[in-house]
C-alpha positions as CSV (number, residue, x, y, z in Angstrom):
1,M,76.3,-73.9,-66.3
2,R,79.2,-73.8,-63.9
3,K,78.3,-73.6,-60.2
4,V,81.8,-72.9,-58.9
5,S,84.7,-70.9,-60.2
6,M,87.7,-72.4,-61.9
7,A,90.0,-71.6,-58.9
8,T,87.5,-73.2,-56.5
9,R,87.2,-76.3,-58.8
10,T,91.0,-76.7,-58.8
11,E,91.1,-76.4,-55.0
12,L,88.3,-79.0,-54.6
13,V,90.0,-81.5,-56.9
14,A,93.3,-81.1,-55.1
15,A,91.6,-81.6,-51.7
16,I,89.4,-84.5,-52.6
17,S,91.6,-86.4,-55.1
18,C,94.0,-87.8,-52.4
19,R,91.2,-89.1,-50.3
20,Y,89.4,-90.4,-53.3
21,A,92.4,-92.5,-54.4
22,L,92.7,-94.0,-50.9
23,G,89.0,-94.6,-50.2
24,G,87.1,-97.7,-50.7
25,R,84.2,-98.2,-53.1
26,A,81.5,-96.8,-50.7
27,E,83.6,-93.9,-49.7
28,K,84.4,-93.1,-53.4
29,A,80.7,-93.1,-54.2
30,R,79.9,-90.8,-51.4
31,M,82.7,-88.4,-52.3
32,L,81.7,-88.5,-56.0
33,D,78.1,-87.7,-55.1
34,E,79.1,-84.7,-53.0
35,F,81.5,-83.4,-55.7
36,V,78.9,-83.8,-58.5
37,A,76.2,-82.0,-56.4
38,L,78.6,-79.2,-55.6
39,T,80.1,-78.6,-59.0
40,G,77.3,-79.7,-61.4
41,F,79.6,-81.9,-63.4
42,H,78.6,-85.2,-64.9
43,R,79.7,-88.2,-62.9
44,K,82.1,-89.6,-65.5
45,H,83.8,-86.2,-65.9
46,A,84.1,-85.9,-62.1
47,M,85.6,-89.4,-61.8
48,R,88.2,-88.5,-64.4
49,L,89.1,-85.3,-62.6
50,L,89.4,-87.0,-59.2
51,R,91.5,-89.8,-60.7
52,G,93.9,-87.1,-62.1
53,E,93.3,-87.8,-65.8
54,R,94.1,-84.9,-68.1
55,E,91.4,-83.2,-70.1
56,P,91.8,-83.6,-73.8
57,R,93.3,-80.7,-75.7
58,R,91.4,-79.0,-78.5
59,V,92.8,-79.1,-82.0
60,V,93.6,-75.7,-83.5
61,L,93.5,-75.6,-87.3
62,G,95.2,-73.1,-89.5
63,Q,93.8,-71.0,-92.3
64,G,95.2,-73.2,-95.1
65,A,93.4,-76.2,-93.7
66,G,90.1,-74.4,-93.9
67,F,90.7,-73.4,-97.5
68,T,91.7,-77.0,-98.4
69,A,88.5,-78.3,-96.6
70,M,86.4,-75.9,-98.7
71,T,88.0,-77.0,-101.9
72,C,87.7,-80.7,-101.1
73,G,84.3,-80.3,-99.6
74,Q,82.9,-79.1,-102.9
75,H,83.7,-82.5,-104.4
76,S,82.6,-84.8,-101.5
77,S,79.6,-84.6,-99.2
78,L,80.5,-87.8,-97.5
79,F,83.0,-86.4,-95.0
80,G,82.8,-83.9,-92.3
81,R,84.9,-80.7,-92.4
82,R,87.4,-81.8,-89.7
83,R,88.1,-85.1,-91.3
84,I,88.8,-83.4,-94.6
85,E,91.0,-80.9,-92.9
86,F,92.9,-83.7,-91.2
87,A,93.3,-85.7,-94.4
88,A,94.3,-82.7,-96.5
89,S,96.7,-81.2,-94.0
90,D,99.7,-82.5,-96.0
91,Y,98.4,-80.7,-99.1
92,T,97.7,-77.3,-97.5
93,P,100.9,-75.6,-98.9
94,C,99.9,-76.5,-102.4
95,C,96.5,-74.8,-102.2
96,Q,97.7,-71.5,-100.8
97,H,97.9,-68.6,-103.4
């Protein structure tokens, strides 16, 4: 559950990240504790935000990949849907009708 809005989070990260980068170990720990208490984020996620690391992007899969995964999935129960879709992405045009 998010305790603050997205706009507020962006403002907090912008305000605190400069001081976080310049602070010592004890100052960083104090700032991190306050940020985690305010936002409700996990410590590791908060550290990455304050260091300026980008959040990973989500992968969007097309319809053809889903069809290929269903076809391949019928023959193998060893792999997850996303792994099959990734492995079969080159063969997607062949499977479309």
